[in-house]
N, C-alpha and C positions, 0 to 999 in steps of 0.2 A: 520110590524116591526116599532117600535116606535123610532123616532130619537130625540136625545137631542138637545137643542138650538144650541150647538156648531157644530152640524152636518147639520144644515140647510144652503142651498146655500145662502139664503137671509141674513144670518148673517156672511158671509165670507168677510173679508177685502180684501183678494186677488182677489175675484170676482169683487168687486167694483173698485179696482185699475186697474185691467185688462180691464174692460169695459170702464172706464174713459180714460185710455191710448189709446185704440183703437179709441174712439170717438174724442179724442184730435188730433190724427194723421190725421183722416179724416177731421177735421175742418181746419187743416193747409194746406191740399192739394190745395184747390182753391187759397190760399194766396201764395203758393210756386210755383205752376205751371207756372205763368208768369215769374218767375225767373229761370225756368228750374232746380229746385232743389227739391230733395226728402227731407223728414223730417230728416233722418240721415245726409244727406249732409248739410242741413241747420245747424244742431248742430255743425258739424265740422267747417263750415264757421264761426259761432258765436265764437267758441273757437279761430280760427285764427285771426279774427278781433280784439280780445282782446290781443292776443300775437302772432304776426307773427314771422316766422323763428324759430319754436320750434321743438325739437326732437320728434319723433314719440312716444316715451315712455311718454313724458309729455302730448301729445295729447290723448293718451290712458287714462291717469289719469284724464284729464279734461273732456273728453266726456263720460267716463265710458264704452266705447266700448272695447271689448277685441281686441288684435291685429289682430286676424283672421277675425273679422268683420270689423275692421277699414281699412285694406288693400284694399279690393275691393272698398270701398267708396273713398279712396284716389286716386286709379287708375282712377275711373270715373271722379272725380273732375279734375284730371290732363288731361284726354282726353277732357274735356270741356274747358281747357285752364285757369282754375281758380287758380291752384296751381302748384308748381314745387316740386318734391322730389329730394333733393340733399344730398350729403355726408357732414357730419359735418366737419368743418375745424379743430376742436379740436380732433375728434375721427372718423376715417375713417369707423368704424363699425356702427356708428349711422347715421340714415337718419334724415334730417331736412326738415320740410315742410314750404315752403314759398308761400305767395300769389303772383300771377302775378298782373300786372296792372288791368287786367279784374277782378280778384278776389277782389282786393281792391275797384274797381268801383262797384262791386255787392253789397257792403255794403250800398251804397246810395240807390240803387234800393230796398233793403230790409228794409229800415228805418221804414216803416209803418207797417211791419208785426206784431211786438209784440202788438201794439195798436189795430190793426184790430182783432187779435186773442183774446185779452183781452175783447174786446166788445162782442165777441161771448160767453164768459164764463158765464155771468150772476151773477158773484160774485163781492163783494165789494173789494176794495184794501186791506182792513183789512183781509177779509176772504182769499184772495189770498195769503197774507203773512203767515197767520196761516197755510194754507194748505201746502205751501212750507216748512215751518219749521217742520211740522209734517212728511211730506214725507222724508225730509232730515234726521230726527231723525230715522225714520224707516229704511231708507237705511243704515245709519251708523251701527245700531244695527245688521242688517242682514249681512252686509259686514264683520263685526267683527266676526260673528258666522260661516262664511263659512269655511269649512275645507280647510286646506292648502294642495295642491298637492305635493306629494313627488316623 
């Protein structure tokens, strides 16, 4: 059977992105292990270091985790004493996520993680920004094309 160029694995963008993502998560592991954080937990902490005391729905939007994936991450971070899940003062139905003192202190411990990771990538700052822009464009287009659940 003769395959066209669009059917070759080596030409699939999805395969390159999937492989790069897996390699990236593996590269973060030795940087995050001393912090006792997994990569998804680190992403949540990054979001909270930017904006503490935010509703879960905003954290879903920022991290791009669905609420079903985010909930166990939040539970684990709470067990570690890094966050507290509280009821919103404005709306009792909403949960607000706040950093504890330990969670705020973890930010200083994680200060060198981005630079240490960047050193492992082998790309220039310009290439990194171009890659970020391209992947964000891809994400936006794919997110807009997702079917809406009814």
